[in-house]
C-alpha positions in Angstrom: -29.9 -1.6 -13.6 -26.8 -0.1 -12.4 -25.8 -3.3 -10.5 -26.4 -5.2 -13.6 -24.2 -3.0 -15.7 -21.6 -3.1 -13.0 -21.8 -6.9 -12.8 -21.4 -7.3 -16.7 -18.5 -4.9 -16.7 -16.8 -6.8 -13.9 -17.4 -10.1 -15.7 -16.1 -8.9 -19.0 -12.9 -7.4 -17.4 -12.0 -10.6 -15.7 -12.8 -12.7 -18.8 -10.3 -10.6 -20.6 -7.8 -10.7 -17.7 -8.0 -14.5 -17.9 -7.5 -14.6 -21.6 -4.5 -12.2 -21.2 -3.1 -14.4 -18.5 -3.5 -17.7 -20.3 -2.2 -16.3 -23.7 0.9 -14.2 -22.4 2.0 -14.6 -18.9 0.7 -18.1 -18.4 2.6 -19.2 -21.4 5.7 -17.7 -19.8 5.0 -19.5 -16.5 4.6 -22.8 -18.3 8.1 -22.5 -19.9 9.4 -22.1 -16.4 9.8 -25.8 -15.8 11.3 -25.7 -12.4 8.5 -23.5 -11.1 5.8 -25.6 -12.7 7.2 -28.8 -11.0 7.6 -27.2 -7.7 4.0 -25.8 -7.8 2.8 -29.2 -9.0 4.4 -31.0 -6.0 2.8 -28.4 -3.5 -0.6 -28.9 -5.0 -0.5 -32.7 -4.6 -0.4 -32.0 -0.9 -3.3 -30.6 0.8 -2.7 -27.5 2.9 -1.6 -28.4 6.5 -5.0 -27.2 7.7 -6.8 -29.4 4.9 -7.7 -26.4 2.7 -6.7 -27.2 -1.0 -4.4 -25.0 -2.7 -5.5 -23.0 -5.7 -4.2 -23.3 -9.2 -1.4 -20.9 -10.2 -3.6 -19.0 -12.8 -5.9 -17.9 -9.9 -2.9 -17.1 -7.6 -1.6 -14.8 -10.4 -4.9 -12.9 -10.5 -4.6 -11.9 -6.9 -0.6 -11.5 -6.6 0.7 -11.0 -10.1 2.9 -14.2 -9.5 2.5 -17.9 -10.2 4.6 -19.0 -7.3 2.6 -21.1 -4.9 5.1 -21.1 -2.2 5.1 -17.3 -2.2 1.3 -17.4 -2.0 1.4 -19.7 1.0 4.3 -17.9 2.9 3.0 -14.5 2.1 -0.6 -15.2 3.3 0.8 -16.8 6.5 3.1 -13.9 7.3 0.2 -11.3 6.5 -2.1 -13.2 8.8 0.6 -13.2 11.4 1.3 -9.6 11.2 -2.5 -8.8 11.3 -2.6 -10.8 14.6 0.2 -8.7 15.9 -1.5 -5.4 15.0 -4.6 -6.6 16.6 -2.8 -7.6 19.7 -1.1 -4.3 20.0 -4.6 -2.6 19.6 -6.0 -4.8 22.6 -7.7 -7.6 20.7 -7.0 -11.3 20.3 -7.8 -12.8 16.8 -9.5 -15.6 18.5 -12.0 -13.3 20.2 -14.0 -12.4 17.0 -17.2 -14.4 16.4 -18.4 -12.9 13.1 -15.6 -12.1 10.5 -15.7 -10.5 6.8 -12.8 -10.9 4.5 -13.4 -8.2 2.1 -11.6 -8.9 -1.1 -11.0 -12.5 -0.1 -9.3 -13.5 -3.5 -8.7 -17.3 -3.6 -8.3 -17.4 0.2 -4.7 -16.2 0.7 -5.4 -15.1 4.1 -8.8 -16.9 4.6 -7.2 -20.4 4.8 -5.1 -19.3 7.9 -8.0 -18.9 10.2 -8.0 -22.6 10.8 -4.4 -22.4 12.0 -5.5 -20.1 14.9 -9.2 -20.7 15.5 -11.8 -23.4 15.9 -14.4 -23.0 13.0 -17.1 -24.0 15.4 -16.5 -20.7 17.3 -16.7 -18.2 14.5 -18.6 -17.6 11.4 -16.7 -16.2 8.3 -17.9 -14.6 5.1 -15.7 -13.6 2.2 -16.6 -11.4 -0.7 -14.6 -10.4 -3.9 -15.3 -8.7 -7.2 -13.8 -11.6 -9.2 -16.4 -14.4 -9.8 -13.6 -16.9 -10.5 -11.9 -16.5 -7.2 -15.3 -16.6 -5.4 -16.4 -19.7 -7.1 -13.0 -21.4 -6.2 -13.7 -20.4 -2.5 -17.1 -21.7 -2.6 -15.9 -25.0 -3.7 -12.9 -25.4 -1.7 -13.2 -23.6 1.7 -16.0 -25.3 3.5 -15.9 -23.2 6.7 -16.9 -19.9 5.0 -19.7 -18.3 3.0 -18.5 -16.6 -0.1 -20.2 -13.9 -2.1 -19.7 -11.8 -5.3 -19.7 -8.1 -4.8 -19.7 -5.3 -7.5 -17.6 -2.4 -7.9 -20.1 0.1 -6.4 -20.1 0.3 -2.7 -22.9 -2.1 -1.7 -22.7 -5.4 0.1 -25.5 -7.9 0.5 -24.9 -8.0 4.4 -27.1 -6.9 7.2 -26.2 -3.8 9.0 -24.1 -4.4 12.1 -23.5 -8.0 11.1 -19.6 -8.4 11.8 -17.5 -7.6 14.8 -14.3 -7.9 12.7 -13.6 -6.9 9.0 -10.2 -7.1 7.2 -9.3 -5.9 3.8 -5.8 -6.8 2.7 -4.7 -4.7 -0.3 -8.1 -3.7 -1.4 -8.3 0.0 -0.7 -5.0 0.1 -2.7 -7.0 -0.6 -6.0 -9.8 1.9 -5.5 -10.1 5.3 -7.1 -10.5 8.4 -4.9 -14.2 8.6 -5.4 -14.8 5.1 -3.9 -12.4 5.4 -1.0 -14.9 6.8 1.4 -18.1 5.3 0.1 -16.5 1.8 0.5 -15.3 2.7 4.0 -18.7 3.8 5.0 -20.1 0.6 3.6 -17.7 -1.5 5.8 -18.7 0.8 8.6 -22.5 -0.1 7.9 -22.0 -3.7 8.3 -19.5 -3.5 11.2 -21.1 -3.8 14.7 -20.8 -1.0 17.2 -17.2 -1.4 18.7 -16.4 -3.6 15.7 -12.7 -3.6 14.3 -11.6 -2.9 10.8 -8.1 -3.9 9.6 -6.7 -2.4 6.3 -3.5 -2.5 4.6 -2.6 0.5 2.4 0.4 1.9 0.2 2.0 4.6 2.4 5.2 4.7 0.4 5.9 6.7 -2.8 8.7 4.7 -4.4 6.7 4.0 -7.6 5.5 7.5 -8.2 6.3 10.1 -10.8 7.8 13.4 -9.6 4.5 15.2 -9.8 2.7 12.3 -8.0 5.3 12.2 -5.3 4.7 16.0 -4.7 1.2 15.4 -4.1 1.7 12.5 -1.9 4.1 14.4 0.3 1.6 17.2 0.7 -0.9 14.6 2.1 -3.1 14.0 -0.8 -4.2 10.6 -2.2 -2.5 9.5 -5.4 -4.3 7.2 -8.0 -2.8 5.6 -10.9 -4.9 4.1 -13.6 -8.4 5.0 -12.1 -10.1 3.7 -15.2 -9.2 0.1 -14.1 -10.9 0.6 -10.7 -10.9 -2.5 -8.6 -8.2 -4.4 -10.4 -4.4 -4.6 -9.9 -4.0 -2.1 -12.7 -5.4 0.6 -10.5 -3.1 1.7 -7.6 -3.9 4.0 -4.7 -1.3 5.5 -2.5 -2.4 6.7 0.9 -0.2 9.2 2.8 -0.8 8.7 6.6 -1.9 12.3 6.7 -4.8 11.5 4.3 -5.8 8.5 6.4 -5.8 10.5 9.6 -7.7 13.3 8.1 -10.3 11.5 6.0 -10.7 8.0 7.5 -10.7 9.2 11.1 -13.9 11.2 10.4 -15.8 7.9 10.3 -13.7 5.5 12.4 -11.3 5.7 15.3 -7.7 4.9 14.6 -6.3 2.4 17.1 -3.1 1.4 15.3 -0.8 2.3 12.4 2.3 0.4 11.2 4.4 2.1 8.4 4.9 0.1 5.1 7.9 -2.0 4.7 7.6 -3.8 8.1 6.5 -7.1 6.5 8.6 -8.9 4.0 5.5 -10.3 2.2 4.2 -6.7 1.4 5.4 -3.2 1.7 2.0 -1.9 2.7 1.2 -0.3 5.9 -1.3 -1.6 8.5 -4.1 0.2 10.2 -6.5 -0.8 12.9 -9.8 1.1 13.2 -12.7 0.9 15.6 -16.4 1.8 15.0 -17.4 4.4 17.5 
């Protein structure tokens, strides 16, 4: 029953989000003829790895922007930075055989696996809370299996199924009471010795004075928890919080402070299941 209510809530929220996008922000996008023209030209070309490019309205749902070039370049940079973080942790991205893209969106990072790896040598699953994004991935990314997850921390995968899981800007949109439960759920489906890669907000540029004080004392800061799982909810993770709370369940192998990448100001963390 709880799963059913969560599913209905998720669907209602994203239907409303899509209506808002089409009626307000999307109208503004259509008025930008230069951007519309540039996006149209890019979409007429298949991605260099053969994966189609998603429509701007879906890109907006994951990035808050309609710029297709930004979507492509940002995804490539983020995948490249993840590759570097893994290398510094002692792992090659090509070495993983079973992969989970948690919060896959419309394939911003998923598509770039084909640039580095032979799809015959790995299996990839992607999951997201937004059914529109999941449906697009199912129709357009043939080398992966894509599923819908709910807001509550429960995935449909078997225990110890994946040797690598990554979540790009997912925990940045979860309220405090879902942080550790979701971390434990990812740990459940991760193989012993498996690797988890997360990006988190470890900067306080956008916080109020009171929120900044809380952040600087090592406590998680949440904005708009009522919109859990959407871009309207934002979580800010002090490094002290991650080391104190996340390390209870996973070993920390690597940390890079936010601001290192052009595409995102988020920090990068690599964890290992003990």
